[in-house]
Residue, then its C-alpha position, 0 to 999 in steps of 0.5 A: m068462676e072456679s071450675e064450673p064449666k056450665d057457668l062459662i058456657v052460659l056467660g059465653a052465650i050471653k056475651h055472644g048476644i043471646k039475651k032471653f032465658d029460653k034461647i040460652q036454655k036451648m043453646t046450652q042444653i041446660e035444664p031450666e031449673e039449673l040454668n036459673s040457678i046459674l043465672e042467679q049466681l052469675e048475677k050475684r057475682g056481677f057478671i050479668k044483669a037482667e033488665e025488664k023491658k017493654g015488648w009488644f006482648g008485655m014485659k020481657v027480661e033481657i040478660t046482658p053481660t056486664e063489663k066484668g062478665s065480658k072480661e071474665a068470659d074472654e079470660r076463661i075462653h083464652e085459658l081454654q084455648t091455651k089448654w087446647n094448644q097444650m093438648s095439640m102439642l102433646y098430640k103432635s109430639g106423639d107422647k100418648e101418656k102425657l096426652k092422656q094425662e093432660m086430657e084426664n086433667n082437663k076432662s071437665i072443660i072439654p065440653s066448654m072447649m067444644f061449645f066455644g069451637i076451640i077444639d079441632m074435631m078432626m084432631f080431637s078424634m085422632m087423639f083418641s085413635m092414637m090413645g086407643m080410646a073412645m071419645t065417649d070416655y071424655v065427652a057425653p054423647e049429648n055434648m058431641p057436635d050434632t051433624g044434624d043427620g044422625g052421623m050418617d052423612d058420608g058426603m055423597d048425595d042421592g045421585g040426583m041432579d040439581f039444576d037451577i033454571g031460574f024459576 
């Protein structure tokens, strides 16, 4: 799986039990045409298999990883974890230039690291602060983790009281 992070994201989603095209598309945020192409490539490589199954409303297609695909996903996720650990060590050592170079070298896989929850977002944002850079230089806004509130949550509620009185 050369250097195409979207392949890994799709394979990872399938490995974690997402079996239907529309759910894979929703989770990965990849356009349907591109997702279809990625799925075809994964199937050609022997990483996934698509099976038609009878459902309540007719035939449906379930996509599952092969043993080869599961192994590939595990290996690639381990590689991502190793690269994140290297970046973390550079941050902790305080070497801005080496950290900046390492992040530049791994720019294409940062969205994959975010997708799999490998990145510690607090440390990641502190890395950018240390380098005096914006996170959007490395990660497109649509790939940033969504807080669900437009980023406006300051940890405070509206001051109202919430009592559960058992009704």
